[in-house]
KEGUMI-308151 format. One record per residue: residue number from 1; residue in one letter; y, z, x of N, C-alpha, C in turn. Coordinates in pm, whole numbers, padded with zeros to 5 digits, m for minus. Atoms other than C-alpha are relative to their C-alpha. Layout:
# residues N
[lummi NUM, "A", [Y, Z, X], [Y, Z, X], [Y, Z, X]] ...
***
This chain:
# residues 104
[lummi 1, "M", [m00054, m00135, 00000], [m01189, m00582, m11354], [00084, 00022, 00125]] [lummi 2, "N", [m00071, m00018, m00125], [m01074, m00598, m10993], [00139, m00064, m00006]] [lummi 3, "E", [m00130, 00066, 00013], [m00796, m00847, m11075], [00095, 00080, m00088]] [lummi 4, "T", [m00083, m00080, 00090], [m00670, m00629, m11359], [00058, 00120, 00074]] [lummi 5, "L", [m00048, m00115, m00078], [m00646, m00329, m11129], [00107, m00043, 00100]] [lummi 6, "T", [m00098, 00052, m00095], [m00460, m00540, m10873], [00133, m00026, m00069]] [lummi 7, "W", [m00123, 00027, 00074], [m00209, m00651, m11137], [00069, 00129, m00042]] [lummi 8, "V", [m00058, m00129, 00038], [m00160, m00293, m11257], [00067, 00065, 00121]] [lummi 9, "L", [m00060, m00058, m00122], [m00100, m00175, m10900], [00126, m00076, 00041]] [lummi 10, "A", [m00120, 00079, m00030], [00146, m00462, m10848], [00114, 00040, m00094]] [lummi 11, "G", [m00102, m00046, 00095], [00330, m00350, m11163], [00055, 00137, 00036]] [lummi 12, "V", [m00044, m00132, m00044], [00341, 00008, m11039], [00088, m00012, 00124]] [lummi 13, "A", [m00084, 00023, m00118], [00475, m00115, m10705], [00136, m00054, m00041]] [lummi 14, "G", [m00127, 00050, 00052], [00742, m00306, m10898], [00084, 00110, m00061]] [lummi 15, "L", [m00072, m00115, 00055], [00833, 00011, m11086], [00064, 00084, 00111]] [lummi 16, "L", [m00051, m00079, m00111], [00872, 00197, m10758], [00114, m00073, 00073]] [lummi 17, "L", [m00107, 00078, m00065], [01076, m00083, m10600], [00126, m00002, m00087]] [lummi 18, "G", [m00114, 00000, 00091], [01297, m00101, m10908], [00069, 00136, m00006]] [lummi 19, "A", [m00058, m00134, m00001], [01345, 00276, m10912], [00081, 00023, 00127]] [lummi 20, "F", [m00073, m00012, m00126], [01446, 00264, m10547], [00129, m00082, m00004]] [lummi 21, "F", [m00116, 00089, 00000], [01682, m00032, m10598], [00109, 00051, m00094]] [lummi 22, "F", [m00101, m00038, 00098], [01858, 00079, m10915], [00042, 00146, 00012]] [lummi 23, "G", [m00039, m00138, m00029], [01848, 00450, m10833], [00093, 00005, 00120]] [lummi 24, "G", [m00088, 00008, m00116], [02000, 00366, m10496], [00136, m00057, m00035]] [lummi 25, "L", [m00128, 00056, 00046], [02266, 00157, m10666], [00082, 00105, m00072]] [lummi 26, "W", [m00069, m00107, 00072], [02353, 00445, m10897], [00056, 00103, 00098]] [lummi 27, "W", [m00044, m00098, m00099], [02371, 00685, m10603], [00114, m00054, 00085]] [lummi 28, "T", [m00105, 00062, m00082], [02583, 00442, m10399], [00133, m00004, m00073]] [lummi 29, "V", [m00125, 00005, 00077], [02838, 00398, m10676], [00062, 00139, m00011]] [lummi 30, "R", [m00052, m00137, 00009], [02870, 00774, m10721], [00053, 00049, 00134]] [lummi 31, "K", [m00042, m00041, m00134], [02894, 00833, m10345], [00123, m00078, 00044]] [lummi 32, "G", [m00112, 00085, m00040], [03134, 00543, m10297], [00132, 00039, m00064]] [lummi 33, "M", [m00124, m00041, 00068], [03384, 00692, m10541], [00078, 00102, 00083]] [lummi 34, "S", [m00069, m00104, m00077], [03461, 00976, m10299], [m00007, m00025, 00150]] [lummi 35, "A", [00014, 00028, m00143], [03383, 00813, m09964], [00131, m00049, 00060]] [lummi 36, "K", [m00119, 00049, m00068], [03650, 00740, m09705], [m00004, m00151, 00019]] [lummi 37, "R", [00018, 00144, m00017], [03507, 00392, m09653], [m00102, m00050, m00103]] [lummi 38, "P", [00096, 00039, 00105], [03352, 00284, m09984], [m00062, m00137, 00024]] [lummi 39, "A", [00056, 00133, m00023], [03309, m00079, m09878], [m00118, 00006, 00096]] [lummi 40, "L", [00110, m00016, m00094], [03089, 00030, m09588], [m00124, 00056, m00070]] [lummi 41, "W", [00111, m00057, 00076], [02874, 00239, m09823], [m00066, m00106, m00087]] [lummi 42, "V", [00053, 00100, 00093], [02837, m00042, m10075], [m00072, m00111, 00075]] [lummi 43, "F", [00061, 00108, m00075], [02764, m00312, m09818], [m00128, 00046, 00071]] [lummi 44, "G", [00119, m00053, m00067], [02521, m00097, m09619], [m00113, 00025, m00098]] [lummi 45, "S", [00101, m00025, 00103], [02341, 00009, m09935], [m00059, m00131, m00052]] [lummi 46, "L", [00047, 00130, 00047], [02320, m00351, m10054], [m00100, m00059, 00098]] [lummi 47, "L", [00092, 00054, m00100], [02160, m00462, m09727], [m00132, 00076, 00003]] [lummi 48, "L", [00122, m00082, m00005], [01913, m00173, m09721], [m00086, m00020, m00123]] [lummi 49, "R", [00076, 00012, 00125], [01813, m00194, m10087], [m00060, m00140, m00016]] [lummi 50, "T", [00049, 00136, 00017], [01784, m00572, m10095], [m00109, m00033, 00102]] [lummi 51, "G", [00100, 00026, m00102], [01595, m00591, m09767], [m00133, 00065, m00031]] [lummi 52, "L", [00124, m00071, 00031], [01342, m00330, m09873], [m00069, m00061, m00122]] [lummi 53, "V", [00059, 00056, 00121], [01290, m00483, m10218], [m00059, m00139, 00027]] [lummi 54, "V", [00053, 00133, m00032], [01248, m00838, m10083], [m00128, 00013, 00082]] [lummi 55, "A", [00121, m00023, m00080], [00998, m00713, m09824], [m00113, 00053, m00088]] [lummi 56, "G", [00101, m00053, 00092], [00816, m00518, m10097], [m00059, m00108, m00087]] [lummi 57, "F", [00049, 00110, 00081], [00792, m00823, m10321], [m00088, m00095, 00083]] [lummi 58, "Y", [00075, 00089, m00089], [00668, m01030, m10026], [m00141, 00055, 00025]] [lummi 59, "F", [00131, m00060, m00029], [00387, m00786, m09941], [m00084, 00019, m00126]] [lummi 60, "V", [00076, m00018, 00125], [00289, m00713, m10302], [m00051, m00135, m00050]] [lummi 61, "G", [00039, 00131, 00049], [00285, m01081, m10398], [m00113, m00062, 00081]] [lummi 62, "D", [00104, 00049, m00092], [00078, m01187, m10096], [m00050, m00140, m00036]] [lummi 63, "G", [00036, 00138, 00031], [00085, m01550, m10208], [m00060, m00020, m00138]] [lummi 64, "H", [00057, 00010, 00135], [m00037, m01477, m10564], [00113, 00017, m00102]] [lummi 65, "W", [m00111, m00005, 00094], [00209, m01559, m10840], [m00024, 00105, m00109]] [lummi 66, "Q", [00029, m00099, 00104], [00031, m01325, m11085], [00044, 00140, 00046]] [lummi 67, "R", [m00044, m00129, m00053], [00094, m01024, m10861], [00152, 00007, 00004]] [lummi 68, "L", [m00146, 00005, m00007], [00452, m01132, m10810], [00061, 00018, m00139]] [lummi 69, "L", [m00047, m00014, 00137], [00501, m01161, m11185], [m00015, 00144, m00050]] [lummi 70, "A", [00021, m00140, 00040], [00351, m00815, m11245], [00099, 00092, 00070]] [lummi 71, "C", [m00097, m00080, m00074], [00575, m00671, m10974], [00140, m00017, m00059]] [lummi 72, "L", [m00130, 00026, 00061], [00880, m00836, m11130], [00012, 00070, m00134]] [lummi 73, "L", [m00001, m00070, 00129], [00788, m00697, m11470], [00024, 00150, 00019]] [lummi 74, "G", [m00022, m00142, m00030], [00765, m00346, m11325], [00142, 00026, 00048]] [lummi 75, "F", [m00137, m00012, m00049], [01098, m00400, m11149], [00100, 00001, m00116]] [lummi 76, "V", [m00091, 00008, 00116], [01271, m00498, m11475], [m00015, 00124, m00089]] [lummi 77, "I", [00021, m00122, 00080], [01114, m00204, m11662], [00069, 00118, 00067]] [lummi 78, "A", [m00067, m00108, m00073], [01243, 00028, m11389], [00150, m00004, m00021]] [lummi 79, "R", [m00144, 00012, 00026], [01592, m00108, m11448], [00038, 00069, m00131]] [lummi 80, "F", [m00029, m00063, 00128], [01581, 00000, m11811], [m00018, 00151, 00006]] [lummi 81, "I", [00024, m00144, m00012], [01439, 00341, m11721], [00114, 00068, 00075]] [lummi 82, "V", [m00108, m00060, m00079], [01700, 00413, m11453], [00131, m00004, m00077]] [lummi 83, "T", [m00122, 00010, 00080], [01979, 00289, m11680], [00003, 00106, m00109]] [lummi 84, "R", [00009, m00102, 00105], [01860, 00521, m11956], [00018, 00140, 00058]] [lummi 85, "L", [m00009, m00133, m00061], [01826, 00821, m11722], [00139, 00028, 00058]] [lummi 86, "A", [m00133, m00018, m00059], [02166, 00764, m11558], [00103, 00039, m00106]] [lummi 87, "G", [m00092, m00035, 00108], [02340, 00796, m11894], [00120, m00091, m00005]] [lummi 88, "P", [m00119, 00084, 00014], [02668, 00648, m12007], [00095, 00020, 00117]] [lummi 89, "P", [m00094, m00014, m00111], [02940, 00582, m11751], [00103, 00109, m00028]] [lummi 90, "V", [m00100, m00106, 00011], [03184, 00864, m11684], [00134, m00060, 00036]] [lummi 91, "E", [m00133, 00056, m00025], [03547, 00765, m11710], [00084, 00104, 00073]] [lummi 92, "H", [m00077, m00091, m00083], [03769, 00918, m11444], [00151, m00021, m00012]] [lummi 93, "Y", [m00143, 00025, 00015], [04105, 00799, m11569], [00043, 00046, m00139]] [lummi 94, "E", [m00054, m00040, 00129], [04330, 00910, m11847], [00060, m00121, m00069]] [lummi 95, "A", [m00057, 00111, 00076], [04425, 00670, m12121], [00151, 00019, m00008]] [lummi 96, "P", [m00145, m00013, 00010], [04796, 00593, m12130], [00041, 00050, m00139]] [lummi 97, "A", [m00048, m00056, 00125], [04989, 00778, m12396], [00065, m00109, m00082]] [lummi 98, "K", [m00063, 00097, 00088], [05102, 00582, m12698], [00150, 00029, m00008]] [lummi 99, "V", [m00145, m00013, 00005], [05473, 00519, m12706], [00045, m00037, m00141]] [lummi 100, "A", [m00047, 00025, 00137], [05644, 00544, m13044], [00109, m00107, 00002]] [lummi 101, "G", [m00105, 00098, 00013], [05865, 00262, m13161], [m00041, m00141, 00039]] [lummi 102, "H", [00046, 00134, m00036], [05658, m00031, m13041], [m00089, m00056, m00109]] [lummi 103, "A", [00086, 00065, 00098], [05484, m00283, m13257], [m00146, 00016, 00041]] [lummi 104, "P", [00143, m00019, m00034], [05104, m00240, m13276], [m00061, m00122, 00064]] 
***
């Protein structure tokens, strides 16, 4: 019973890490669209998100592949949840007008 609880907690930790990573990615892309230095935002966010997630996986796994697998499963599930909550991408450009007289 104790191992099962540990695996469940590792999965929950993976969910939280995934929510942080993919939610942060979503926020960075939205913020980067209007930032004066978008490359700085994207690179800084990448370092912060990746560093925190790698450290989280390291501490959750603690040398046990089963915990690491449960954490990874939670991380992947969080990706689907954040993708669903973020919704479809918003297009910020206008489609070019069709010009008459050209072949299709």
